[in-house]
C-alpha positions in Angstrom: 0.0 0.0 0.0 1.4 3.4 -1.1 1.2 6.2 1.5 2.5 9.7 1.8 5.2 10.2 4.4 6.7 13.4 5.7 10.5 12.9 5.3 13.2 15.0 7.0 15.4 16.4 4.3 17.3 19.1 6.3 17.9 20.5 9.7 19.5 23.5 11.3 19.9 25.5 14.5 20.9 28.8 15.9 22.0 29.9 19.3 22.6 33.4 20.9 26.2 34.7 20.9 26.5 34.6 24.7 26.8 31.4 26.8 26.2 31.9 30.5 27.9 29.4 32.8 26.7 28.2 36.2 29.6 30.1 37.8 28.3 33.3 36.3 24.8 32.7 37.9 26.5 32.4 41.3 26.8 36.2 41.2 23.1 36.6 40.6 21.4 34.1 43.0 22.3 31.8 45.8 23.4 28.8 43.9 26.5 26.9 42.8 27.8 25.0 39.9 27.8 21.8 41.9 24.2 22.2 43.0 23.0 22.9 39.4 24.9 20.1 37.8 23.9 17.6 40.5 20.2 18.3 40.2 19.8 19.1 36.5 23.0 18.2 34.5 23.1 21.8 33.2 26.5 23.4 32.9 25.7 26.4 30.7 22.9 28.0 28.7 22.7 30.7 26.0 21.0 34.0 26.7 19.8 36.3 23.9 21.3 39.8 23.7 19.1 42.9 23.0 19.5 42.5 19.3 18.6 38.8 19.4 15.1 37.5 19.6 12.8 34.5 19.0 12.4 35.8 15.4 16.1 36.3 14.7 17.0 32.9 16.1 14.1 31.1 14.4 14.9 32.8 11.0 18.6 31.8 11.3 17.6 28.2 12.1 15.2 28.1 9.2 17.9 29.4 6.8 20.3 26.7 8.1 17.8 24.0 7.6 17.0 25.1 4.1 20.7 25.2 3.2 21.1 21.7 4.7 18.3 20.5 2.5 19.7 22.2 -0.6 16.4 24.1 -1.0 15.2 27.7 -1.1 12.2 29.5 0.2 10.5 29.0 -3.2 10.4 25.3 -2.5 8.5 25.7 0.8 4.7 26.2 1.1 4.2 25.8 4.9 6.0 27.2 8.0 5.0 26.3 11.5 6.9 27.9 14.4 6.5 26.4 17.9 7.1 29.0 20.5 5.8 30.3 23.8 7.9 33.5 23.6 7.0 35.2 20.4 8.4 38.6 19.6 4.9 40.1 19.5 1.5 39.1 20.6 0.8 39.3 16.9 1.6 39.0 14.1 2.9 35.4 14.5 6.7 34.8 14.5 6.1 32.3 11.7 4.8 35.0 9.3 7.8 37.2 10.2 10.2 34.3 9.4 8.3 33.9 6.2 9.0 37.5 5.3 12.6 37.2 6.4 13.0 34.3 4.0 11.6 36.4 1.2 8.7 34.0 0.9 5.4 35.5 -0.4 3.3 32.3 -0.9 2.0 29.4 1.2 0.9 29.6 4.8 2.7 30.3 8.1 1.5 30.2 11.7 2.7 29.8 15.3 1.8 26.8 17.5 1.9 27.0 21.3 2.2 23.8 23.4 5.2 25.0 25.5 8.0 22.4 25.7 5.9 19.9 23.6 5.5 22.5 20.9 8.0 21.1 18.4 6.5 17.6 18.6 3.0 19.1 18.2 4.3 21.1 15.2 5.9 18.1 13.6 2.6 16.2 13.9 0.6 19.2 12.5 3.0 19.6 9.5 2.8 15.8 8.9 -0.9 15.9 8.7 -0.8 18.9 6.2 1.7 17.1 4.1 -0.1 13.7 4.2 -3.4 15.4 3.2 -1.8 16.6 0.0 -2.5 20.3 0.9 1.2 21.1 1.1 4.4 19.6 -0.3 7.2 20.9 1.9 7.3 22.5 5.4 9.8 24.1 7.7 9.0 23.2 11.3 10.7 25.4 13.8 11.1 25.5 17.6 12.3 28.9 18.8 12.4 30.4 22.2 13.8 33.3 24.3 12.8 32.0 27.8 15.3 34.4 29.4 12.8 37.1 28.7 10.1 35.5 31.0 12.4 34.4 33.9 12.4 35.8 37.3 16.2 36.2 37.7 15.8 36.3 41.5 14.2 32.9 41.6 17.0 30.4 41.8 14.7 27.4 41.3 13.8 28.5 37.7 16.4 31.0 36.4 19.2 28.4 36.3 17.2 26.0 34.2 16.3 27.8 31.0 18.0 29.1 28.0 17.4 30.5 24.5 17.8 29.1 21.0 16.1 27.7 17.9 16.2 24.6 15.8 14.4 23.7 12.5 13.8 20.8 10.2 12.5 20.6 6.6 9.8 18.0 5.9 9.0 16.9 2.4 6.0 14.8 1.2 7.2 11.5 -0.3 5.7 8.2 -1.1 6.3 5.2 1.2 5.1 1.6 1.4 3.1 2.0 4.6 5.5 0.1 6.8 7.8 1.0 9.7 10.7 0.7 7.2 9.5 3.9 5.4 11.5 7.0 5.8 9.6 9.9 7.4 7.2 10.5 10.3 5.8 7.0 11.1 3.4 8.1 13.9 2.8 11.0 16.4 1.0 10.8 19.7 -0.3 14.0 21.3 -1.8 14.4 24.8 -2.9 17.2 27.2 -4.5 17.6 30.5 -5.3 21.2 31.6 -6.0 20.3 35.2 -2.3 20.7 35.9 -1.9 24.4 35.0 -0.6 25.5 38.4 2.4 23.1 38.2 4.1 25.0 35.4 2.8 28.4 34.1 3.5 32.0 33.4 1.8 34.4 35.8 0.9 37.0 33.2 -0.5 37.7 29.8 -2.2 40.3 27.6 -5.7 39.1 28.5 -5.2 39.2 32.3 -2.3 41.2 33.7 -1.5 43.1 30.5 2.2 42.1 31.1 4.4 39.3 30.0 4.7 37.7 33.5 7.3 35.3 34.8 7.6 31.5 34.7 6.5 29.7 37.8 7.1 26.0 38.5 6.6 23.3 41.1 9.7 21.3 40.2 9.0 18.1 42.1 5.5 17.8 40.7 6.7 18.4 37.1 9.4 15.8 37.6 6.9 13.2 38.9 4.5 13.8 36.1 7.1 13.9 33.4 8.6 10.5 34.2 5.2 9.0 34.7 3.6 10.2 31.5 6.4 10.0 29.0 5.9 6.3 28.9 2.3 6.8 27.7 3.2 8.4 24.4 6.4 6.6 23.7 4.8 3.1 24.3 1.8 4.2 22.1 4.2 5.1 19.3 5.9 1.7 19.5 2.5 0.0 19.5 1.2 2.0 16.5 4.2 1.0 14.4 5.0 -2.5 15.7 8.4 -1.4 16.8 10.3 -1.8 20.1 12.9 0.0 22.1 15.4 -2.4 20.7 14.6 -1.2 17.2 15.3 2.4 18.2 18.6 3.9 17.1 18.2 7.2 18.9 16.0 8.6 21.7 15.9 12.5 21.5 13.9 13.7 24.5 13.0 17.2 25.5 16.1 18.6 27.2 14.7 19.7 30.5 16.7 17.9 33.2 19.2 15.1 32.9 17.6 13.3 35.8 14.2 13.3 34.0 15.9 12.1 30.8 17.8 9.2 32.6 14.7 8.1 34.6 12.5 8.1 31.5 14.9 6.2 29.4 15.4 3.6 32.2 11.6 3.2 32.6 11.2 2.7 28.9 14.0 0.2 28.6 16.0 2.4 26.3 19.8 1.9 26.5 21.7 5.0 27.8 24.0 4.9 24.7 20.9 5.6 22.5 20.0 8.8 24.3 21.0 12.2 22.8 21.7 14.7 25.6 22.4 18.4 25.0 20.9 19.8 28.2 24.4 20.3 29.7 25.2 22.9 27.1 21.8 24.4 26.2 19.7 24.2 29.3 16.0 23.9 28.9 15.1 25.8 25.7 11.5 24.6 25.7 10.2 24.1 22.1 13.7 24.6 20.7 15.3 21.8 22.7 14.5 18.8 20.6 15.4 20.4 17.2 18.6 21.8 18.8 19.5 18.2 19.9 18.5 16.7 16.6 20.7 19.1 14.7 23.6 18.5 17.1 23.3 14.7 16.6 23.0 15.0 12.8 26.0 17.3 12.5 28.3 15.2 14.7 27.4 12.1 12.6 25.3 10.2 15.2 21.9 10.4 13.4 22.1 9.0 9.9 19.6 8.4 7.1 17.6 5.3 7.9 18.0 5.6 11.6 14.8 5.2 13.7 14.5 8.2 16.0 12.1 8.9 18.8 11.4 12.4 19.9 9.2 13.2 23.0 8.5 16.1 25.3 6.3 17.3 28.2 5.3 20.9 28.7 3.2 23.2 30.7 -0.5 22.6 30.5 0.3 19.8 30.9 1.0 18.8 27.3 3.0 15.7 26.3 3.8 14.1 22.9 6.0 11.8 20.9 6.8 11.2 17.3 8.6 8.3 15.7 10.7 9.2 12.7 12.7 7.1 10.3 15.4 9.6 9.4 
């Protein structure tokens, strides 16, 4: 049976110029490098300068992904940008990336599912491509979480960073088996009852301000480890694959303890796990595409590899996608 698959044909990323080490944060809040590394695995994160933003980072990542694919903006007819930190309430960051690419056709829009946003965006683009409505899409995760942090709150300000990553998806024919290249399945979940565990305490419709990120870390950890198995196991079941078939596990880079505990619970060998949280921190919707690009560029992820991406974000939202690279 012939089916349409959304195949990854390019990826790219962009980071702010400035990296901020744990030692530098010791001058801002009562913390230490040892404390941060022990509890999170984070050693540094990137923080956007005044002339850098979600838009500039997202545009740079999109250009890098296009170059990697050997394509131009003329070849793209859909842009989806996953972000919780847009440059403006409106217009969408995606339409501004579209303009920055010199693209005057197709469709562009933002998607907001916090840290799960990139996986949600991949699933959304996949559905557009499989429907035949579009042929090629740029899927972007871009964030400047440094702009919504309370820099006096040591429980949150040490965790997050800024950055962007992108992939180019192209509609191509497959045989309808798990051996096909492309997105094989996506599993999306949400449960709005958990709002108070991870949220921003402001917004244009309430406080008329941006607000700051607030988090109950222990509750988020407990939920993350518990619910990741749901969407990952559902993806294996939908495709008839197993953890042994997996070449790479690329989870949301929030906390190394969450990553390690999740992989162990799922029976995924440590050597199959891609980890970049030590150098990027938690970049929300940007974390998975940043990790994907790092693993592609250093030669780990190769064409034909079976790759699982998964994330959990505020809401709560959680999601996975199984991709044959």
